[in-house]
GUTORSE-92074 format. One record per residue (C-alpha): residue in three letters; x, y, z. Coordinates in Angstrom, 2 decimals. Layout:
# GUTORSE-92074
resn,x,y,z
ALA,X,Y,Z
...
This chain:
# GUTORSE-92074
resn,x,y,z
UNK,-85.89,121.93,-137.86
UNK,-81.92,122.74,-137.83
UNK,-80.76,126.22,-138.29
UNK,-79.17,125.62,-141.69
UNK,-81.48,123.19,-143.28
UNK,-82.84,124.38,-146.60
UNK,-85.49,123.83,-149.34
UNK,-84.40,122.36,-152.60
UNK,-84.25,126.11,-153.46
UNK,-81.78,127.00,-151.18
UNK,-83.82,128.72,-148.63
UNK,-83.46,128.49,-145.04
UNK,-86.56,126.75,-143.65
UNK,-85.95,128.26,-140.26
UNK,-86.35,131.82,-141.64
UNK,-89.07,130.78,-144.03
UNK,-90.98,129.47,-140.77
UNK,-90.43,132.71,-139.08
UNK,-91.46,134.71,-141.98
UNK,-95.06,132.73,-142.31
UNK,-95.49,132.93,-138.60
UNK,-94.78,136.62,-138.65
UNK,-96.54,137.66,-141.52
UNK,-99.66,135.37,-140.69
UNK,-101.24,137.22,-137.71
UNK,-100.44,140.45,-139.67
UNK,-102.89,139.65,-142.67
UNK,-105.33,137.21,-140.65
UNK,-107.56,140.07,-139.86
UNK,-107.91,141.02,-143.73
UNK,-109.82,137.51,-144.07
UNK,-111.31,137.25,-140.70
UNK,-112.46,140.75,-139.32
UNK,-112.00,143.58,-141.93
UNK,-113.49,141.08,-144.26
UNK,-115.00,137.37,-144.19
UNK,-113.83,134.37,-145.86
UNK,-116.28,132.10,-146.29
UNK,-114.63,128.52,-147.24
UNK,-115.97,125.32,-148.66
UNK,-114.42,122.12,-148.97
UNK,-111.54,121.91,-146.55
UNK,-111.72,118.10,-146.27
UNK,-110.05,117.76,-149.33
UNK,-106.76,119.25,-147.70
UNK,-106.68,116.62,-145.37
UNK,-106.66,113.72,-147.98
UNK,-103.85,114.82,-149.95
UNK,-100.48,113.42,-150.19
UNK,-96.96,114.90,-148.87
UNK,-96.31,116.30,-152.39
UNK,-96.97,116.12,-156.30
UNK,-99.90,118.31,-155.89
UNK,-100.82,121.27,-158.07
UNK,-103.61,123.50,-157.15
UNK,-105.18,125.60,-160.06
UNK,-107.16,128.54,-159.20
UNK,-108.56,131.75,-160.76
UNK,-106.86,135.06,-159.82
UNK,-108.02,138.17,-158.68
UNK,-105.01,139.99,-157.07
UNK,-101.36,140.01,-157.06
UNK,-100.71,138.60,-153.35
UNK,-104.27,138.46,-151.47
UNK,-105.06,135.23,-153.11
UNK,-101.85,133.41,-152.32
UNK,-101.65,134.53,-148.43
UNK,-105.62,133.25,-148.27
UNK,-104.29,130.01,-149.40
UNK,-101.29,129.63,-147.03
UNK,-104.16,130.25,-144.27
UNK,-106.70,127.82,-145.47
UNK,-104.46,125.01,-146.33
UNK,-102.43,125.07,-143.03
UNK,-105.82,125.75,-140.81
UNK,-106.94,122.90,-142.75
UNK,-104.06,120.73,-141.76
UNK,-104.69,121.60,-138.23
UNK,-107.89,120.28,-138.16
UNK,-109.94,123.35,-138.76
UNK,-112.94,122.51,-140.72
UNK,-113.95,125.26,-143.20
UNK,-112.50,128.16,-140.82
UNK,-109.27,130.26,-140.54
UNK,-110.30,130.93,-136.62
UNK,-107.22,131.14,-134.35
UNK,-104.47,131.56,-136.30
UNK,-102.21,129.63,-134.30
UNK,-102.32,127.20,-137.22
UNK,-99.54,128.66,-138.55
UNK,-96.97,127.99,-135.74
UNK,-96.05,125.20,-137.59
UNK,-96.79,125.69,-140.89
UNK,-96.46,123.34,-143.93
UNK,-93.03,123.97,-145.21
UNK,-93.14,122.62,-148.70
UNK,-95.85,124.76,-150.03
UNK,-94.91,126.75,-153.22
UNK,-96.94,129.02,-155.89
UNK,-95.92,130.18,-159.22
UNK,-95.38,133.85,-159.62
UNK,-94.30,136.42,-162.29
UNK,-90.41,137.40,-161.73
UNK,-91.14,140.92,-162.14
UNK,-93.87,141.13,-160.10
UNK,-91.68,139.38,-157.17
UNK,-89.08,141.70,-157.70
UNK,-91.10,144.99,-157.91
UNK,-89.98,145.86,-154.32
UNK,-89.32,144.93,-150.81
UNK,-92.33,143.49,-149.68
UNK,-92.79,141.20,-152.87
UNK,-89.24,140.08,-152.09
UNK,-90.03,139.04,-148.45
UNK,-93.36,137.30,-150.24
UNK,-91.23,135.44,-152.76
UNK,-88.70,133.82,-149.79
UNK,-92.24,132.57,-148.30
UNK,-92.45,129.98,-151.10
UNK,-92.42,132.01,-154.71
UNK,-91.49,129.74,-157.81
UNK,-90.73,132.93,-160.27
UNK,-91.04,132.45,-163.82
UNK,-90.67,134.85,-166.79
UNK,-93.93,135.24,-168.43
UNK,-93.70,134.39,-172.10
UNK,-96.50,136.92,-173.28
UNK,-96.19,139.94,-171.38
UNK,-93.45,141.99,-169.78
UNK,-93.09,145.69,-168.26
UNK,-97.05,145.92,-169.39
UNK,-96.22,144.91,-172.97
UNK,-97.01,142.28,-175.20
UNK,-94.33,139.86,-175.85
UNK,-93.70,136.72,-177.28
UNK,-90.50,134.54,-176.15
UNK,-89.67,130.87,-175.57
UNK,-90.56,129.18,-171.95
UNK,-86.93,129.38,-170.09
UNK,-86.26,125.49,-169.23
UNK,-84.95,126.68,-165.82
UNK,-88.48,127.79,-164.92
UNK,-89.96,124.34,-166.09
UNK,-87.40,122.65,-163.99
UNK,-88.12,124.94,-160.74
UNK,-91.80,123.74,-160.86
UNK,-90.93,119.97,-161.01
UNK,-88.53,120.37,-158.28
UNK,-91.30,122.14,-156.35
UNK,-94.00,119.28,-157.06
UNK,-91.45,116.82,-156.26
UNK,-90.78,118.48,-152.77
UNK,-94.60,119.34,-152.03
UNK,-97.88,120.90,-153.17
UNK,-97.52,124.11,-155.85
UNK,-100.16,126.86,-156.62
UNK,-100.51,128.12,-159.62
UNK,-103.19,130.66,-161.72
UNK,-103.16,129.17,-164.95
UNK,-104.74,132.11,-166.72
UNK,-101.56,134.34,-165.84
UNK,-103.43,137.31,-165.34
UNK,-106.05,138.90,-162.58
UNK,-108.42,139.51,-165.53
UNK,-111.50,137.09,-165.65
UNK,-112.12,134.85,-168.29
UNK,-108.87,135.20,-170.09
UNK,-107.70,132.23,-171.82
UNK,-105.83,129.14,-169.56
UNK,-101.97,129.10,-170.48
UNK,-101.34,125.82,-172.22
UNK,-98.06,125.56,-170.38
UNK,-100.08,124.31,-167.22
UNK,-101.85,121.35,-169.08
UNK,-98.02,120.60,-170.38
UNK,-96.63,120.42,-166.49
UNK,-100.21,118.56,-165.70
UNK,-99.46,115.84,-168.42
UNK,-96.02,115.22,-168.00
UNK,-95.59,115.35,-163.91
UNK,-99.14,113.72,-163.43
UNK,-99.85,115.76,-160.07
UNK,-103.18,115.20,-158.40
UNK,-104.71,118.64,-159.50
UNK,-107.33,120.19,-156.96
UNK,-109.19,123.32,-158.49
UNK,-109.81,126.15,-156.13
UNK,-112.42,128.74,-157.06
UNK,-112.11,132.00,-155.28
UNK,-114.49,135.32,-155.37
UNK,-114.63,138.89,-153.25
UNK,-111.05,139.69,-153.60
UNK,-110.98,142.11,-156.06
UNK,-113.53,143.83,-154.36
UNK,-112.03,143.80,-150.83
UNK,-108.55,144.92,-152.20
UNK,-106.25,146.88,-154.43
UNK,-104.82,145.03,-157.52
UNK,-101.79,144.11,-155.92
UNK,-103.52,142.79,-152.91
UNK,-101.93,144.67,-150.17
UNK,-104.54,147.79,-149.68
UNK,-107.94,147.02,-148.19
UNK,-110.00,149.13,-150.43
UNK,-113.37,148.24,-149.05
UNK,-114.55,146.44,-145.74
UNK,-117.53,143.87,-145.09
UNK,-116.77,142.13,-148.25
UNK,-117.71,138.57,-148.19
UNK,-114.77,136.36,-149.65
UNK,-115.40,133.02,-150.79
UNK,-112.81,130.46,-151.21
UNK,-114.20,126.98,-152.67
UNK,-111.85,123.54,-152.75
UNK,-113.35,121.20,-155.30
UNK,-112.35,117.58,-155.30
UNK,-109.52,116.83,-157.21
UNK,-109.76,116.31,-161.25
UNK,-110.13,113.11,-162.90
UNK,-107.51,113.11,-165.53
UNK,-106.50,110.61,-168.17
UNK,-102.51,111.66,-167.91
UNK,-101.87,109.28,-170.86
UNK,-104.75,109.77,-173.17
UNK,-106.02,113.26,-172.94
UNK,-104.83,115.81,-175.43
UNK,-103.33,119.34,-174.21
UNK,-106.73,120.61,-175.27
UNK,-108.71,118.62,-173.30
UNK,-107.02,119.39,-170.32
UNK,-107.14,123.19,-170.70
UNK,-111.01,122.85,-171.29
UNK,-111.50,120.74,-167.88
UNK,-109.19,123.45,-165.94
UNK,-111.61,126.22,-167.54
UNK,-114.49,124.36,-166.41
UNK,-113.08,123.62,-162.83
UNK,-112.01,127.01,-161.99
UNK,-115.14,128.52,-163.60
UNK,-113.29,130.63,-166.39
UNK,-115.05,128.63,-169.11
UNK,-116.53,131.28,-171.91
UNK,-119.69,129.76,-170.90
UNK,-119.69,131.00,-167.40
UNK,-120.42,134.40,-168.82
UNK,-123.85,133.55,-169.76
UNK,-124.71,133.21,-166.50
UNK,-123.53,136.45,-164.76
UNK,-125.87,139.50,-164.95
UNK,-124.93,142.05,-167.22
UNK,-124.70,144.82,-165.09
UNK,-122.43,142.69,-162.95
UNK,-120.14,142.14,-165.88
UNK,-120.40,145.99,-167.03
UNK,-119.52,147.03,-163.26
UNK,-116.55,144.09,-163.43
UNK,-115.33,145.87,-166.49
UNK,-115.56,149.36,-165.16
UNK,-113.34,147.84,-162.11
UNK,-110.95,146.40,-164.78
UNK,-110.23,149.83,-166.04
UNK,-109.96,151.75,-162.95
UNK,-107.68,149.26,-161.71
UNK,-105.39,149.51,-164.86
UNK,-105.56,153.39,-164.43
UNK,-104.46,153.10,-160.94
UNK,-101.27,150.79,-162.06
C-alpha cells in the first residue's frame, strides 16, 4: 500500500490502517477481559462480497458498538470463529469498512475526530440537532457519501438513529436499500448499555456478558417491496419491532427506562 494512497473520501489509507492498529489493542480488553463478548454467526461475514454490503443494527452507545464491529468483522475475516481472541487480526484490517454517524457526534471532541478518520460517514440528522427536535431536508451530499461508501465496501448503519431502544426505524435506510440493492446483514447487540456510559468510552460496569449476533442476509424484493415493508422487515431483523416489547419482563423494561433517564441526566 502506497503512503499516499487514499480512499474515496480523501483519507490516507496508511494513516487509517495505523489508527486501527493502535486503537484496536487499546480497546480489545473492553470486550475480552473487563467484559466478555459472546459472538454468534461470524461465518456470515466470510461469505460476503467485497462491497455493497449494508449492516443494520440496534444501537446502545455512540462508539462502543462500532468498535466492537471492527473487532468482530476483522477477526472473522482472519479465520476466527465467533471469537476475537488474539488481537493480531487487526494488523491487516479491512480498509473499506465504514459506518454512518451523526456529524455533531463526530465533531464533539478530539477523540471523536480520530474515530471519524477510522471510517465515519458523517451525516446531518434531519430530526434532531443539539438536543432539540427539528425537521429539515436530507442533504444530498450525505446520500452521495453513503453511495460512495457502498460502492467501495461495507457500511454499518443504525437505522433508528438513536441509542434509545424500540424507537422507529428511519425510512431513509429503506430508501437506500431499495435504490442501491445492497446485501443487508442484520446484527443484534446487547449488554453494551450496561457495560459502558452513553458515549461508549467509559467502562461503567465490569463482568457484563455482551452479545453480538450476526444474522443471515435479509431476503428483499428490491423492485416490488414498499418502503414500509422494508422498514418493518428491518424492525423484526434487529429485534426492535414493538412486538418484542411484549416478551420483555416488565421489571426489565422499568430498569431500562430508569437507566435511560439517568443517562440523559449525565449528558
